[in-house]
C-alpha positions in Angstrom: -80.1 20.7 5.2 -77.0 20.8 7.3 -76.6 17.1 6.9 -77.0 17.2 3.2 -74.7 20.1 2.8 -72.0 18.8 5.0 -71.6 15.5 3.2 -70.7 16.9 -0.3 -68.4 19.5 1.2 -66.4 16.9 3.2 -66.3 14.7 0.2 -65.0 17.5 -2.1 -62.3 18.5 0.5 -61.2 15.0 0.9 -60.9 14.5 -2.8 -58.9 17.7 -3.2 -56.5 16.8 -0.4 -55.8 13.3 -2.0 -54.4 14.8 -5.3 -51.4 16.6 -3.8 -50.5 13.4 -1.9 -50.7 11.4 -5.1 -48.6 14.0 -6.9 -46.1 14.1 -4.1 -45.9 10.3 -4.0 -45.5 10.2 -7.8 -42.8 12.8 -7.7 -41.0 10.9 -5.0 -41.1 7.7 -7.0 -39.8 9.4 -10.1 -37.0 11.0 -8.1 -36.0 7.8 -6.4 -36.1 6.0 -9.8 -33.9 8.7 -11.3 -31.4 8.4 -8.5 -31.3 4.7 -8.7 -30.8 4.9 -12.5 -28.1 7.5 -12.0 -26.4 5.3 -9.4 -26.5 2.3 -11.7 -25.0 4.4 -14.5 -22.0 5.4 -12.4 -18.8 3.5 -13.3 -18.0 0.7 -10.9 -14.5 0.3 -9.5 -13.4 -2.8 -7.6 -10.2 -2.9 -5.6 -8.7 -6.3 -4.7 -6.0 -6.2 -2.1 -3.5 -9.0 -1.5 -3.5 -8.5 2.3 -6.0 -7.7 5.0 -7.2 -4.2 5.8 -5.4 -4.3 9.2 -1.9 -4.0 7.6 -0.5 -0.4 7.6 0.7 -0.8 4.0 -2.9 -1.7 2.9 -4.3 1.2 5.0 -2.0 3.7 3.4 -3.0 2.5 -0.1 -6.6 2.8 0.8 -6.0 6.3 2.0 -4.6 7.1 -1.4 -7.8 5.7 -3.1 -10.0 7.7 -0.8 -8.1 10.9 -1.6 -9.0 10.5 -5.2 -12.3 8.6 -5.2 -13.6 10.3 -2.1 -14.3 13.5 -3.9 -15.8 11.8 -7.0 -19.3 10.6 -6.0 -19.9 9.4 -9.6 -17.8 6.3 -9.0 -19.1 3.2 -7.2 -16.3 1.7 -5.2 -16.0 -1.8 -3.6 -13.0 -3.4 -2.0 -12.0 -7.0 -1.4 -9.2 -8.0 1.0 -7.5 -11.3 0.4 -5.1 -12.9 2.9 -2.2 -14.2 0.7 -0.5 -15.8 3.8 -3.5 -17.9 4.7 -2.9 -20.9 2.4 -6.0 -22.7 3.7 -8.5 -19.9 2.9 -7.0 -17.9 0.1 -8.0 -20.2 -2.8 -11.6 -19.9 -1.7 -11.2 -16.1 -1.3 -9.9 -15.9 -4.9 -12.8 -17.9 -6.3 -15.3 -15.7 -4.4 -13.6 -12.6 -5.8 -13.9 -13.9 -9.4 -17.6 -14.7 -8.7 -18.2 -11.2 -7.4 -16.5 -9.8 -10.5 -18.8 -11.9 -12.7 -21.9 -10.7 -10.9 -21.0 -7.0 -10.3 -19.2 -6.5 -13.6 -16.9 -3.6 -12.6 -15.7 -1.2 -15.2 -12.3 -1.0 -13.6 -10.4 -3.6 -11.5 -7.5 -2.4 -9.4 -5.3 -5.2 -8.1 -2.9 -4.3 -5.2 0.3 -6.2 -4.7 1.7 -9.4 -6.2 -0.8 -12.0 -5.2 -3.9 -10.1 -6.3 -2.2 -9.2 -9.6 -1.4 -12.8 -10.4 -4.4 -14.6 -9.0 -7.1 -12.1 -10.0 -5.8 -9.4 -12.4 -4.2 -11.6 -15.0 -7.5 -13.3 -15.9 -8.9 -10.1 -17.3 -6.0 -9.1 -19.5 -6.9 -8.3 -23.2 -10.6 -8.1 -22.4 -12.9 -5.2 -23.2 -14.0 -5.0 -19.6 -12.9 -4.5 -16.9 -9.9 -2.1 -17.3 -7.1 -3.6 -15.2 -4.9 -1.4 -13.0 -2.2 -2.7 -10.8 -0.2 -1.1 -7.9 2.2 -2.1 -5.2 4.6 -5.0 -5.2 4.8 -7.0 -8.4 4.9 -10.8 -8.7 8.3 -12.3 -9.7 7.3 -12.6 -13.4 5.8 -9.1 -13.5 2.7 -10.7 -15.0 0.8 -7.5 -15.7 3.5 -5.0 -16.5 5.0 -7.3 -19.2 1.8 -7.9 -21.0 1.3 -5.6 -24.0 -2.4 -5.2 -23.4 -4.4 -2.1 -24.0 -6.6 -2.6 -21.0 -3.7 -2.8 -18.5 -1.9 0.1 -16.7 -0.5 0.8 -13.3 2.2 1.9 -10.9 4.7 -0.4 -9.2 6.5 0.2 -5.9 10.3 0.3 -5.7 12.4 0.9 -2.7 13.8 4.5 -2.7 17.4 3.4 -2.4 18.9 6.9 -2.7 16.8 8.0 0.3 17.8 4.8 2.2 21.5 5.5 1.6 21.1 9.2 2.6 19.2 8.2 5.8 21.8 5.7 6.8 24.6 8.3 6.4 22.6 10.8 8.5 22.1 8.2 11.2 25.9 7.4 11.1 26.9 11.0 11.4 28.4 11.9 14.8 26.7 14.5 17.0 29.1 17.2 16.0 27.9 16.8 12.4 31.2 15.7 10.9 31.4 13.0 8.3 32.4 9.6 9.7 34.5 6.8 8.2 35.3 3.5 9.7 38.8 2.5 10.7 41.3 5.1 9.5 39.6 6.4 6.4 38.1 3.1 5.1 34.6 3.7 3.5 31.6 2.7 5.4 30.4 -0.8 4.7 26.7 -1.5 4.3 25.0 -4.9 4.6 21.4 -6.1 4.2 19.5 -8.9 6.0 16.1 -10.3 5.0 14.3 -13.6 4.5 14.0 -15.9 1.4 10.5 -14.7 0.4 9.3 -13.2 -2.8 9.2 -9.7 -1.4 12.8 -10.0 -0.4 13.8 -10.8 -4.0 13.1 -7.3 -5.1 14.9 -5.9 -2.0 18.0 -7.9 -2.8 18.0 -6.9 -6.5 17.6 -3.2 -5.5 20.4 -3.4 -3.0 22.7 -5.0 -5.6 21.8 -2.5 -8.4 21.9 0.7 -6.4 25.0 2.7 -7.2 26.2 3.3 -3.6 28.0 6.6 -3.6 29.2 6.8 0.0 29.2 3.2 1.2 30.5 -0.1 0.0 28.0 -3.0 -0.1 29.4 -6.2 1.5 26.5 -8.5 0.8 22.9 -9.6 1.4 22.2 -12.2 4.0 19.1 -14.2 3.0 17.7 -16.2 5.9 15.3 -19.1 5.7 15.4 -20.1 9.4 15.9 -18.7 12.8 19.3 -20.3 13.0 20.3 -18.5 9.7 18.9 -15.3 11.0 21.0 -15.4 14.2 24.2 -16.4 12.2 23.6 -13.6 9.8 23.3 -11.1 12.6 26.6 -12.3 14.1 28.4 -12.0 10.8 27.0 -8.6 10.0 27.9 -7.2 13.4 31.6 -7.8 12.5 31.5 -7.0 8.8 29.3 -3.9 8.3 29.0 -0.4 9.6 25.5 0.3 8.3 22.6 -2.2 8.0 19.4 -2.4 5.9 16.7 -4.6 7.5 14.4 -6.0 4.8 11.5 -8.4 5.0 11.7 -11.1 7.6 8.1 -12.3 7.8 8.8 -15.5 5.7 10.9 -17.0 8.5 8.7 -19.8 9.8 6.7 -19.0 12.9 7.2 -21.7 15.6 4.1 -23.7 16.4 2.0 -22.1 19.1 3.6 -18.7 18.7 1.7 -15.6 17.6 3.0 -14.1 14.4 3.2 -10.5 15.6 5.0 -11.6 18.7 7.4 -13.7 16.6 8.3 -10.9 14.2 8.9 -8.6 17.2 11.2 -11.2 18.6 13.2 -11.2 15.4 13.5 -7.4 15.4 14.6 -7.4 19.0 17.3 -9.9 18.2 18.5 -7.6 15.4 18.6 -4.6 17.8 20.5 -6.6 20.4 23.1 -7.9 18.0 23.6 -4.8 15.9 24.6 -1.5 17.4 25.2 -0.1 13.9 22.9 2.5 12.4 20.0 0.6 10.6 17.1 1.4 8.4 14.1 -0.8 7.7 12.2 -1.1 4.4 8.8 -1.6 5.9 6.3 -0.1 8.4 5.9 -3.4 10.3 9.6 -3.6 11.0 9.5 -0.1 12.6 6.4 -1.2 14.6 8.5 -4.2 15.7 11.2 -1.9 17.1 13.6 -1.0 14.3 14.2 2.8 14.9 13.5 4.1 11.4 12.0 3.0 8.1 12.1 4.3 4.5 9.6 2.8 2.1 7.6 3.7 -1.0 4.7 5.9 -0.2 1.6 3.7 0.0 -0.6 6.8 -0.5 1.0 7.4 -3.8 0.4 3.8 -4.8 -3.3 4.2 -4.1 -3.7 7.7 -5.5 -1.9 7.0 -8.8 -3.8 3.7 -9.3 -7.0 5.6 -8.8 -6.1 8.1 -11.4 -5.2 5.3 -13.8 -8.7 3.9 -13.3 -10.4 7.2 -13.9 -8.4 7.7 -17.0 -9.3 4.3 -18.3 -13.0 4.9 -17.5 -12.9 8.2 -19.4 -11.5 6.4 -22.5 -8.9 9.0 -23.0 -5.7 10.3 -21.4 -6.6 13.9 -21.9 -7.1 14.4 -18.2 -3.7 13.0 -17.3 -1.3 14.0 -20.1 1.8 13.2 -18.0 0.6 9.8 -16.9 2.3 7.0 -18.9 0.7 3.5 -19.3 3.2 2.2 -16.7 4.9 4.2 -13.9 7.2 3.6 -11.0 6.9 5.1 -7.5 8.5 8.5 -7.0 7.5 9.3 -3.4 8.7 7.8 -0.2 7.4 7.4 3.4 9.6 8.2 6.4 8.5 6.3 9.5 10.0 6.3 13.0 9.7 4.4 16.2 10.1 7.2 18.9 10.9 4.8 21.7 13.6 3.0 19.7 15.0 6.3 18.4 15.3 7.6 22.0 16.9 4.4 23.2 19.6 4.7 20.6 19.9 8.5 21.0 18.8 9.1 17.5 16.8 12.1 16.2 15.3 13.1 12.9 17.1 16.3 11.7 15.0 19.4 11.3 15.8 19.5 7.6 14.5 15.9 7.2 11.3 16.6 9.1 10.8 19.9 7.2 11.4 18.2 3.8 9.1 15.3 4.6 6.2 17.7 5.5 6.9 20.2 2.7 6.9 17.5 0.0 3.8 15.8 1.3 5.7 12.7 2.2 4.3 10.8 5.1 6.2 11.4 8.4 4.6 8.9 10.7 5.2 6.9 13.8 5.7 3.2 14.0 5.3 3.1 17.8 2.3 1.4 19.4 
């Protein structure tokens, strides 16, 4: 009896215990499928950078993307980093980027800086999908901004020349705080030095167009070679009181020399030749040793581009009534190299530091 009784009881108990397991498994499968379906339904955003992720400008723009997309889990985000300066690999990188776009089919495509805009973004102008957003430096022909296409929008960086002028004047001010003029009342003279690359074209145009209120521009020295760089430094040392240091990465790197070491050498030559107050227009120049830099805020470039993408994905501008189809940077970044500032006995005024923090402008360090 015990044997006969025990068998059915065990069998019944085993059968009862299987049903909750099956129900639990089914519920898990349904939940997983629901999550996968929901994930697939989230809009896809692809960011294509012109430069590698190791460049501070790129990192700053990514920080802007993260500030907007990071709190919106409904967006699927992927990033591709090209290397526009690697002529041997970049063509293959572009082809692979287009291949990824064809497979992934992003709803929004954000192209950062001139190369990505021209090589990637322009292919998708006037298409239903993806929505194309640009940010950063434009190519010479402004290929995206000048196209009257409904699926294109973006923000472009511009050097904050008013801030550059104000910063130069602050650096030129004597320790007693009085205004300074050169040689018995003559207005201060300002010069610019950069290379012959595309990025320097915009710098030179901005320098020429800026209405200098408290300084007289004496010219832009465009340097194609090391010899021209050295000659320009010598001439500027005798003809200017204030100096703007633009892009110099296009000056050819000697064979067998590491590029970061080479750019640092160029900056060191500028520091040795020019005792005048100087301001750079890039983070890398401050990293190379230039005491201070004023540049468009990379975080603004990323954050505004992200908002453009979200607006395009929503199909309406209701969420951003003040966001035009095209906009220009309005924020700046103030970057310093503490070691170089100390060597030249320079300091950021308390007002400058307070304003930079209060207005959410980046106040960073270019030192290593």
